[in-house]
C-alpha positions as CSV (number, residue, x, y, z in Angstrom):
1,X,-0.1,0.0,0.0
2,X,1.3,3.4,-0.8
3,X,0.7,4.7,2.9
4,X,2.5,1.7,4.3
5,X,5.8,3.0,4.7
6,X,4.4,6.2,6.3
7,X,2.2,4.6,8.7
8,X,5.1,2.1,10.0
9,X,7.1,5.2,10.6
10,X,4.1,6.7,12.7
11,X,3.7,3.1,14.5
12,X,7.7,3.2,15.3
13,X,7.4,6.5,16.8
14,X,4.3,5.6,19.0
15,X,4.5,2.0,19.2
16,X,8.2,1.0,20.0
17,X,10.9,2.3,21.9
18,X,11.1,6.1,22.2
19,X,13.5,8.2,20.4
20,X,15.9,9.3,22.9
21,X,19.0,12.0,24.1
22,X,23.2,11.6,25.5
23,X,25.2,9.6,28.5
24,X,27.7,9.4,31.3
25,X,30.6,6.8,31.4
26,X,30.5,3.5,33.5
27,X,31.9,2.8,36.8
28,X,32.6,-0.9,37.8
29,X,31.2,-2.0,41.1
30,X,33.9,-1.2,43.6
31,X,35.5,1.5,41.6
32,X,35.7,5.1,43.0
33,X,32.3,6.9,42.2
34,X,30.6,3.3,41.9
35,X,27.5,3.3,44.4
36,X,27.5,0.5,46.9
37,X,24.7,-1.7,46.7
38,X,22.4,-3.3,49.3
39,X,23.8,-6.4,51.1
40,X,20.3,-7.8,52.0
41,X,16.5,-7.6,52.2
42,X,15.3,-4.3,53.0
43,X,11.8,-3.2,54.1
44,X,9.4,-1.9,51.3
45,X,8.5,1.9,52.1
46,X,5.9,1.4,54.4
47,X,6.2,-2.3,54.5
48,X,7.7,-5.0,56.8
49,X,11.0,-6.5,56.7
50,X,11.3,-9.1,53.8
51,X,8.8,-7.2,51.6
52,X,9.3,-4.9,48.7
53,X,7.1,-2.4,46.8
54,X,6.9,-1.7,43.1
55,X,8.6,-0.1,41.1
56,X,12.1,-1.6,42.4
57,X,14.0,1.0,40.2
58,X,12.8,4.0,42.2
59,X,16.2,4.3,43.9
60,X,18.2,5.1,40.8
61,X,15.8,5.8,38.0
62,X,12.1,7.1,37.4
63,X,12.4,5.0,33.9
64,X,13.9,1.9,33.1
65,X,12.6,0.3,30.1
66,X,12.7,-3.2,28.6
67,X,14.7,-4.6,31.4
68,X,17.1,-7.9,31.1
69,X,18.9,-9.3,34.1
70,X,21.9,-11.6,34.5
71,X,23.5,-13.1,37.9
72,X,27.0,-12.0,38.1
73,X,29.8,-14.5,39.2
74,X,30.3,-12.0,42.0
75,X,26.8,-13.1,43.5
76,X,25.3,-9.5,42.4
77,X,22.2,-9.3,39.9
78,X,22.6,-6.9,37.2
79,X,19.8,-5.4,35.2
80,X,20.2,-3.4,31.9
81,X,17.6,-1.2,30.4
82,X,16.8,0.6,27.0
83,X,18.6,4.0,26.4
84,X,16.7,6.9,27.9
85,X,17.3,9.5,30.6
86,X,16.8,7.9,33.9
87,X,15.5,10.8,35.8
88,X,12.8,13.5,35.1
89,X,14.5,16.6,34.0
90,X,17.7,15.1,33.4
91,X,17.8,15.2,29.6
92,X,20.9,13.1,29.0
93,X,20.6,9.7,27.5
94,X,22.0,6.5,29.0
95,X,23.1,4.1,26.4
96,X,21.9,0.8,28.0
97,X,22.2,1.8,31.8
98,X,23.1,-0.9,34.3
99,X,22.1,-1.3,37.7
100,X,22.9,-4.0,40.4
101,X,21.1,-5.6,43.3
102,X,21.7,-8.3,46.0
103,X,18.3,-9.3,46.3
104,X,16.3,-8.1,43.1
105,X,14.3,-5.4,44.8
106,X,16.9,-2.9,46.0
107,X,19.0,-1.5,43.0
108,X,21.8,0.7,42.7
109,X,22.9,2.5,39.5
110,X,26.3,1.2,38.2
111,X,27.0,3.1,35.1
112,X,26.1,2.7,31.3
113,X,27.5,-0.1,28.5
114,X,28.2,2.7,26.2
115,X,28.6,6.4,25.9
116,X,27.9,8.7,23.2
117,X,31.6,8.7,22.3
118,X,32.0,4.9,22.3
119,X,28.9,3.7,20.5
120,X,29.3,0.8,18.0
121,X,31.4,1.8,15.1
122,X,28.7,0.6,12.8
123,X,26.2,2.7,14.6
124,X,25.2,5.9,12.5
125,X,25.6,8.5,15.0
126,X,25.2,11.3,12.4
127,X,21.5,10.1,11.8
128,X,20.8,9.7,15.9
129,X,21.6,6.2,16.4
130,X,20.5,4.7,19.6
131,X,20.5,1.2,21.4
132,X,17.4,-0.3,22.6
133,X,16.1,-3.4,24.1
134,X,19.2,-5.2,25.8
135,X,19.4,-8.9,26.4
136,X,22.3,-10.2,28.7
137,X,23.6,-13.6,29.2
138,X,26.8,-15.5,30.4
139,X,28.0,-18.0,27.6
140,X,31.2,-20.0,27.8
141,X,33.0,-17.8,30.5
142,X,31.9,-14.3,28.9
143,X,29.1,-11.9,29.3
144,X,27.1,-11.3,26.0
145,X,25.2,-8.3,25.5
146,X,22.7,-8.1,22.6
147,X,20.8,-4.8,21.7
148,X,19.0,-2.9,18.7
149,X,21.2,-0.4,17.0
150,X,18.4,1.9,15.6
151,X,20.3,3.4,12.7
152,X,23.4,1.9,10.8
153,X,26.1,2.5,8.6
154,X,25.3,-0.8,6.8
155,X,23.2,1.1,4.2
156,X,23.1,4.6,3.5
157,X,19.5,4.8,4.3
158,X,17.5,5.7,7.3
159,X,15.8,3.2,9.8
160,X,18.0,0.3,8.7
161,X,17.9,-1.2,12.4
162,X,19.9,-4.2,13.2
163,X,20.9,-6.4,16.2
164,X,24.5,-5.8,17.9
165,X,26.6,-7.8,20.3
166,X,29.2,-6.8,22.9
167,X,31.3,-9.0,25.4
168,X,32.7,-8.0,28.7
169,X,34.4,-9.9,31.6
170,X,31.9,-8.6,34.1
171,X,28.3,-7.4,33.7
172,X,29.5,-4.1,34.9
173,X,31.9,-4.0,31.7
174,X,33.9,-2.8,30.1
175,X,31.8,-3.7,27.2
176,X,33.3,-4.2,23.6
177,X,31.0,-4.3,20.4
178,X,31.6,-7.3,18.3
179,X,32.2,-4.9,15.3
180,X,29.5,-5.9,13.1
181,X,25.7,-7.0,13.2
182,X,24.7,-10.0,14.4
183,X,21.4,-9.8,12.4
184,X,21.9,-7.1,9.7
185,X,19.0,-4.8,8.6
186,X,16.2,-6.5,6.8
187,X,14.3,-4.8,3.8
188,X,10.6,-4.3,3.9
189,X,8.3,-4.3,0.9
190,X,8.7,-0.7,0.1
191,X,11.3,1.7,-1.3
192,X,14.3,3.4,0.5
193,X,14.2,3.5,4.2
194,X,11.7,0.7,4.5
195,X,13.4,-1.9,6.9
196,X,11.6,-4.5,8.8
197,X,11.8,-3.9,12.7
198,X,15.0,-5.9,13.7
199,X,14.4,-5.3,17.4
200,X,14.2,-6.9,20.8
201,X,17.0,-9.5,20.7
202,X,16.8,-12.6,23.3
203,X,19.4,-15.3,23.7
204,X,18.5,-19.0,24.2
205,X,20.4,-22.2,24.3
206,X,18.8,-25.4,23.2
207,X,19.0,-28.7,25.1
208,X,21.9,-29.9,22.7
209,X,23.9,-26.8,23.3
210,X,23.0,-24.9,20.1
211,X,22.7,-21.0,20.5
212,X,19.6,-19.1,19.3
213,X,18.7,-15.5,19.0
214,X,15.1,-14.4,19.0
215,X,14.4,-10.9,17.4
216,X,11.6,-8.8,15.5
217,X,8.6,-6.8,16.3
218,X,5.4,-5.6,14.7
219,X,6.8,-4.8,11.4
220,X,8.1,-8.2,10.1
221,X,6.9,-10.6,13.1
222,X,9.1,-12.5,15.5
223,X,11.9,-14.7,14.2
224,X,14.2,-17.2,15.7
225,X,17.7,-17.8,14.2
226,X,20.6,-20.0,15.0
227,X,23.9,-18.4,15.9
228,X,27.6,-19.5,15.5
229,X,29.4,-20.7,18.2
230,X,30.9,-17.2,19.0
231,X,27.1,-15.6,19.1
232,X,28.4,-13.0,16.9
233,X,26.7,-14.2,13.7
234,X,23.3,-15.6,12.8
235,X,23.5,-18.5,10.3
236,X,20.8,-20.5,8.6
237,X,17.4,-19.6,7.8
238,X,15.5,-17.9,10.3
239,X,12.0,-19.2,11.4
240,X,9.0,-17.0,12.2
241,X,7.5,-18.0,15.6
242,X,5.0,-15.1,16.2
243,X,3.1,-13.3,13.5
244,X,3.6,-9.8,12.4
245,X,1.4,-6.6,13.6
246,X,0.7,-8.5,16.9
247,X,3.9,-9.2,18.8
248,X,7.3,-8.1,19.9
249,X,9.7,-8.5,22.8
250,X,10.2,-12.2,22.5
251,X,11.7,-14.0,25.4
252,X,12.2,-17.9,25.7
253,X,12.3,-20.0,28.7
254,X,12.5,-23.8,29.1
255,X,10.4,-25.5,31.6
256,X,8.8,-29.0,32.1
257,X,9.8,-30.4,28.5
258,X,8.3,-27.1,26.8
259,X,9.9,-23.9,25.5
260,X,7.7,-21.0,26.4
261,X,7.8,-17.9,24.1
262,X,6.7,-14.8,26.1
263,X,5.9,-11.8,23.7
264,X,4.4,-8.4,24.4
265,X,1.6,-7.0,22.3
266,X,-0.2,-3.4,21.9
267,X,1.3,0.1,22.1
268,X,4.0,0.3,24.5
269,X,4.0,3.9,24.9
270,X,0.4,5.4,24.8
271,X,0.7,7.1,28.4
272,X,-2.1,6.7,30.3
273,X,-4.0,4.4,28.0
274,X,-1.1,2.1,27.6
275,X,-2.4,-1.4,27.3
276,X,1.0,-3.2,26.6
277,X,0.8,-6.7,28.1
278,X,2.6,-10.0,28.0
279,X,1.4,-13.3,26.3
280,X,2.8,-16.7,26.1
281,X,2.9,-19.7,23.8
282,X,4.7,-22.9,24.1
283,X,6.4,-25.7,22.0
284,X,8.4,-29.0,22.4
285,X,10.9,-27.6,20.0
286,X,13.0,-24.4,20.3
287,X,12.0,-23.3,16.9
288,X,8.3,-23.9,17.4
289,X,5.6,-23.9,16.1
290,X,4.0,-22.2,19.5
291,X,0.5,-22.5,20.4
292,X,-1.5,-21.1,23.4
293,X,-3.4,-22.8,26.3
294,X,-6.4,-23.4,23.8
295,X,-4.0,-24.6,21.1
296,X,-4.0,-21.4,18.9
297,X,-1.0,-21.0,17.0
298,X,0.9,-17.8,17.6
299,X,1.7,-17.3,13.9
300,X,-2.1,-17.6,12.6
301,X,-3.9,-14.6,11.5
302,X,-6.3,-14.9,14.3
303,X,-3.1,-15.2,16.6
304,X,-3.3,-16.9,19.9
305,X,-1.5,-16.0,23.0
306,X,-2.1,-16.9,26.9
307,X,-2.2,-13.6,29.1
308,X,0.6,-13.8,31.5
309,X,0.1,-10.1,32.7
310,X,-2.2,-7.2,31.6
311,X,-3.2,-4.0,33.4
312,X,-5.4,-4.9,36.3
313,X,-7.1,-1.6,37.3
314,X,-4.5,-0.4,40.0
315,X,-1.9,2.4,39.1
316,X,0.1,0.3,36.5
317,X,-0.6,0.2,32.9
318,X,1.5,-0.9,29.9
319,X,2.9,-3.9,31.9
320,X,5.2,-5.6,29.3
321,X,8.7,-6.3,27.7
322,X,9.6,-9.0,30.2
323,X,12.7,-11.3,31.5
324,X,12.3,-14.1,33.9
325,X,14.8,-14.8,36.9
326,X,14.7,-17.5,39.5
327,X,15.4,-16.8,43.1
328,X,17.5,-19.0,45.4
329,X,14.2,-21.1,46.4
330,X,13.4,-21.9,42.9
331,X,10.6,-19.3,42.6
332,X,10.3,-17.5,39.2
333,X,10.0,-13.7,38.9
334,X,8.8,-11.6,36.0
335,X,11.0,-8.7,35.5
336,X,9.1,-6.0,33.3
337,X,8.4,-2.2,32.9
338,X,5.2,-0.6,33.4
339,X,3.5,3.0,33.5
340,X,2.0,4.7,36.5
341,X,-1.5,6.0,34.7
342,X,-1.2,9.0,37.2
343,X,2.4,9.9,36.3
344,X,3.0,8.5,32.6
345,X,5.5,10.6,31.2
346,X,9.3,11.4,32.0
347,X,9.0,15.1,31.5
348,X,6.4,16.8,29.1
349,X,3.2,15.2,28.1
350,X,3.3,13.0,24.9
351,X,7.0,12.7,25.2
352,X,9.1,9.9,26.5
353,X,7.1,7.5,28.5
354,X,8.0,7.0,32.1
355,X,8.3,3.0,32.1
356,X,10.0,2.3,35.5
357,X,11.2,-1.5,36.4
358,X,9.0,-3.8,38.4
359,X,9.0,-7.4,39.6
360,X,6.6,-9.7,40.6
361,X,6.1,-13.5,41.3
362,X,5.5,-15.5,38.4
363,X,3.2,-18.7,39.0
364,X,2.6,-21.7,36.9
365,X,-0.6,-22.8,37.0
366,X,-1.8,-26.0,34.8
367,X,1.5,-25.6,32.9
368,X,1.2,-21.9,32.1
369,X,2.6,-18.6,33.5
370,X,0.7,-16.0,35.1
371,X,1.8,-13.1,37.5
372,X,0.8,-13.6,41.0
373,X,-1.8,-16.1,40.2
374,X,-3.7,-14.2,37.7
375,X,-3.7,-10.8,39.9
376,X,-1.1,-9.4,38.0
377,X,0.9,-6.3,38.6
378,X,1.5,-5.3,42.4
379,X,1.3,-1.8,43.9
380,X,1.1,-2.8,47.7
381,X,3.9,-4.6,49.7
382,X,4.8,-8.0,48.5
383,X,7.0,-10.8,49.9
384,X,10.4,-10.5,48.6
385,X,12.3,-12.8,46.5
386,X,13.8,-15.9,48.5
387,X,11.0,-16.1,50.8
388,X,8.3,-19.0,50.0
389,X,4.7,-18.8,50.8
390,X,1.7,-20.1,49.4
391,X,-0.1,-19.3,45.9
392,X,-3.3,-17.5,45.8
393,X,-5.2,-17.9,42.5
394,X,-7.1,-15.0,41.5
395,X,-11.0,-15.8,41.2
396,X,-12.6,-16.1,37.8
397,X,-15.3,-13.6,37.2
398,X,-18.8,-15.2,36.7
399,X,-21.8,-13.2,35.6
400,X,-25.0,-13.2,37.6
401,X,-28.4,-13.9,36.0
402,X,-29.5,-12.1,32.8
403,X,-31.9,-9.0,33.4
404,X,-34.4,-9.3,30.7
405,X,-35.4,-5.6,30.9
406,X,-32.2,-4.6,30.0
407,X,-31.4,-7.0,27.5
408,X,-32.3,-7.7,23.7
409,X,-32.5,-11.0,21.8
410,X,-32.9,-9.0,18.5
411,X,-35.8,-11.4,17.6
412,X,-38.3,-8.8,16.8
413,X,-38.9,-6.4,14.2
414,X,-37.8,-3.4,16.3
415,X,-35.3,-2.8,19.1
416,X,-36.7,-3.3,22.4
417,X,-37.5,-0.1,24.6
418,X,-34.5,1.3,26.3
419,X,-32.2,1.7,23.4
420,X,-30.9,5.2,22.1
421,X,-28.6,6.5,19.4
422,X,-25.8,8.8,19.5
423,X,-26.0,10.0,15.9
424,X,-28.3,8.5,13.2
425,X,-29.5,4.8,13.5
426,X,-27.8,2.2,11.8
427,X,-28.2,-1.4,10.9
428,X,-31.5,-3.6,10.8
429,X,-33.2,-6.4,12.7
430,X,-33.3,-9.5,10.6
431,X,-33.3,-13.3,11.1
432,X,-32.9,-12.8,14.9
433,X,-29.9,-10.5,14.5
434,X,-29.0,-6.9,14.5
435,X,-27.2,-6.7,11.2
436,X,-25.0,-3.7,11.0
437,X,-22.4,-3.0,8.2
438,X,-19.3,-1.3,9.5
439,X,-19.6,2.3,9.2
440,X,-17.1,4.3,7.2
441,X,-16.9,6.6,10.1
442,X,-14.8,6.5,13.5
443,X,-14.9,7.1,17.3
444,X,-11.2,8.1,17.4
445,X,-9.8,11.0,19.1
446,X,-11.1,14.0,17.4
447,X,-12.9,12.1,14.7
448,X,-16.2,11.3,16.1
449,X,-18.7,10.7,13.3
450,X,-19.7,7.1,14.0
451,X,-23.2,6.1,15.3
452,X,-23.4,4.5,18.7
453,X,-26.3,2.3,20.0
454,X,-26.5,2.4,23.7
455,X,-28.6,1.9,26.8
456,X,-28.4,3.0,30.5
457,X,-26.3,1.0,32.4
458,X,-27.3,-0.1,36.0
459,X,-25.7,0.9,39.3
460,X,-23.2,-1.3,40.8
461,X,-21.5,-4.6,39.3
462,X,-22.8,-6.1,35.9
463,X,-21.7,-7.9,33.0
464,X,-22.7,-7.1,29.1
465,X,-22.2,-9.7,26.6
466,X,-22.8,-10.4,22.9
467,X,-22.3,-12.9,20.3
468,X,-20.8,-11.3,17.2
469,X,-20.1,-12.5,13.6
470,X,-18.2,-10.1,11.4
471,X,-16.9,-11.0,7.9
472,X,-13.4,-9.6,8.4
473,X,-11.8,-13.0,6.7
474,X,-8.2,-13.7,7.6
475,X,-4.6,-13.1,6.5
476,X,-5.6,-10.2,4.1
477,X,-4.8,-6.5,5.0
478,X,-7.8,-4.9,6.1
479,X,-7.8,-1.7,8.5
480,X,-9.7,-1.2,10.7
481,X,-12.9,-2.5,10.5
482,X,-14.3,-3.6,13.8
483,X,-17.4,-4.1,16.1
484,X,-18.2,-5.1,19.5
485,X,-19.2,-3.6,22.8
486,X,-18.9,-0.1,24.2
487,X,-19.0,1.3,27.8
488,X,-19.5,4.9,27.0
489,X,-19.3,8.4,28.9
490,X,-18.9,10.2,25.9
491,X,-17.2,10.5,22.4
492,X,-13.9,11.0,24.2
493,X,-14.2,8.8,27.3
494,X,-15.1,5.2,26.7
495,X,-13.6,1.6,26.5
496,X,-14.6,-0.5,23.9
497,X,-14.1,-4.5,23.2
498,X,-14.0,-5.2,19.4
499,X,-13.2,-8.0,17.0
500,X,-11.1,-5.9,14.7
501,X,-8.9,-6.2,11.5
502,X,-5.2,-5.0,12.0
503,X,-3.2,-5.5,8.9
504,X,-3.0,-9.0,8.3
505,X,-4.1,-10.1,11.7
506,X,-7.8,-10.2,13.6
507,X,-7.7,-9.2,17.2
508,X,-10.0,-8.8,19.8
509,X,-8.6,-5.2,21.2
510,X,-10.1,-3.8,24.3
511,X,-9.5,-0.1,24.0
512,X,-9.8,3.0,26.2
513,X,-10.0,6.7,25.1
514,X,-9.9,9.6,27.7
515,X,-8.8,13.2,27.9
516,X,-5.3,13.9,29.0
517,X,-3.1,17.0,29.3
518,X,-5.5,19.0,26.7
519,X,-5.5,16.0,24.1
520,X,-7.3,12.9,23.6
521,X,-5.3,9.6,24.6
522,X,-6.1,6.1,23.1
523,X,-4.6,2.7,23.6
524,X,-5.7,-0.8,24.0
525,X,-4.7,-4.1,25.1
526,X,-5.5,-7.4,23.5
527,X,-7.7,-10.3,24.9
528,X,-8.2,-13.8,23.1
529,X,-8.2,-14.8,19.5
530,X,-11.4,-14.3,17.7
531,X,-13.3,-16.8,15.9
532,X,-16.0,-17.0,13.1
533,X,-18.5,-16.4,16.1
534,X,-16.9,-14.6,18.8
535,X,-18.4,-14.1,22.2
536,X,-17.5,-10.7,24.1
537,X,-18.0,-9.8,27.6
538,X,-17.6,-6.2,29.3
539,X,-17.4,-7.0,33.3
540,X,-18.2,-3.7,35.3
541,X,-17.5,-3.4,39.0
542,X,-17.0,-0.3,41.3
543,X,-13.9,0.1,43.2
544,X,-15.0,0.1,46.6
545,X,-11.9,2.3,47.5
546,X,-12.1,5.4,45.1
547,X,-15.5,4.6,43.2
548,X,-13.9,4.3,39.9
549,X,-15.5,2.3,37.3
550,X,-13.6,-0.9,36.4
551,X,-14.1,-2.5,33.0
552,X,-12.7,-6.0,32.4
553,X,-12.6,-7.7,28.9
554,X,-13.4,-11.4,28.3
555,X,-13.5,-13.3,25.0
556,X,-14.5,-16.8,24.0
557,X,-14.4,-18.7,20.9
558,X,-17.2,-21.3,21.9
559,X,-18.9,-19.9,24.9
560,X,-17.3,-22.2,27.1
561,X,-13.8,-21.4,27.5
562,X,-13.5,-17.7,28.5
563,X,-10.2,-15.6,28.3
564,X,-10.2,-12.9,31.0
565,X,-8.1,-9.8,29.8
566,X,-7.2,-6.4,31.0
567,X,-9.0,-4.0,33.1
568,X,-9.5,-0.3,32.1
569,X,-11.0,2.4,34.5
570,X,-13.1,5.2,34.1
571,X,-13.7,8.2,36.5
572,X,-16.1,7.7,39.5
573,X,-18.1,10.4,38.0
574,X,-18.7,9.0,34.7
575,X,-22.1,8.6,33.6
576,X,-21.9,5.3,31.8
577,X,-24.1,3.8,29.0
578,X,-23.4,0.5,27.4
579,X,-24.0,-0.8,24.1
580,X,-22.8,-1.8,20.5
581,X,-20.6,-0.4,17.7
582,X,-19.9,-1.2,14.2
583,X,-17.2,1.1,12.6
584,X,-13.7,1.8,11.2
585,X,-14.3,1.8,7.6
586,X,-17.1,0.2,5.0
587,X,-16.7,-3.2,3.6
588,X,-17.8,-5.6,6.4
589,X,-20.9,-6.7,8.1
590,X,-21.5,-7.2,11.8
591,X,-24.1,-9.5,12.9
592,X,-24.9,-9.2,16.9
593,X,-27.2,-12.3,17.9
594,X,-28.0,-10.6,21.2
595,X,-27.2,-8.1,23.8
596,X,-27.5,-9.4,27.6
597,X,-27.1,-7.7,30.6
598,X,-26.1,-9.8,33.6
599,X,-26.6,-8.4,37.2
600,X,-24.6,-9.2,40.4
């Protein structure tokens, strides 16, 4: 498509690591000027000894995105982050900053892997090259650091990103770049400057000792490639293990005879509406195929992905780009970044997103990973790594009885009483369904032209459900036809759960739009894979602490097995209505079998 490159550039600015700014030098642990790290468990602020409170990077950084961790031979844990200023107002970019900890929760800044003066020789500094998304491992007696170089001298063009690698005798450095890309720039389908996103490297070693590297992002997909014995060069043909236009940030972990692929999805950097989340698939072979808990492949157009962590309605949104570490008791921990929805930007609104490092217990339930038993990100004091305790599984939401007065089976010739339209009525009742062609209209930021079908939402807790068929097909590029449920407090304040076409993928997106800092913010998180017929639920509860409306999404392919996704909040004073939408461009038709309102 003629606009593809332009749209990819826009996505690159909005949906991957932020473009950044300059950096200080590294100091080895114990060297003059290197801060001393804590020696043992500390109390969380306001907590008891042996507990911690997120974010764990607060002691040295306001933002520390895309965290990677390795245990040093000296007994310290070392964390590496993407290149950003570390503190609000600092303005200087740290190239792959490094911190260290004895206990995984109390961290001290060590230095930076690179400085503005010693970037890899093949990084195009004149074009503003930066280093993103590190991964660090100890292999054959040396430490290896993989990273994205955003602009290279491999080609004379812009955006020719590639994967680099450096080695060091200790995690604190000094780091020496290998001198050339491990994975070179990969051309896209367009003209000059159109390169697939060769981002987010992650190293893994198979059971036979063969080394592999995972890399890729939305534009191009996630791939796995074999490495030569030095780890400095990709060899052989790469294999796609997760579809393009849905996943990035791949990370491999072996457990119980399976390889688990962790991957993040949705926009990493939409400020207070960032829905970035982590998903998993598993395979007996390191090269795939990877499928989710329901057996849906991660390379399908209606791609699978079992949710590991998503926003849960507390202060944290954008819970993504993970690594996994194991403490001395054998307990796994997810290390990731997130955004405080009350303080989403490092400095000015809509600039660099502030993404501190968090850590939470990673539990394995029925062979699948989930954070804190499905409760996801923590904001209150938690038991520290190294201290054992029971796993509490988060309860599964269950709807109450259907309220027939607030529901409609669409089996008559007219809508039942109680419905109202924002803008002109659309669709028709036929054959026991509401048949509604997708509108060539939007409900997106300043473009509020689509009609919306609504009814009053009751007080207290409730669940809205519909069964939807929409002829989006699969695999072909269709943007952005969609239909589904909406909880609406105004054209610029709502959440919507839709089956949507996003390039070659078909996804269930749970989006939120809200005013912020004089503009309109929008972001989404992804729930379960859709089907020919998809059931959608919006689960509403009132937060007893602050009165906020909490809305959680759930999807089902068969009406029996439900995938429970993330949570968006709307203000306590919001006057909610709930209903249906069908929009995003002409060319598809949504058929709603019913609208049911369950009371609790």
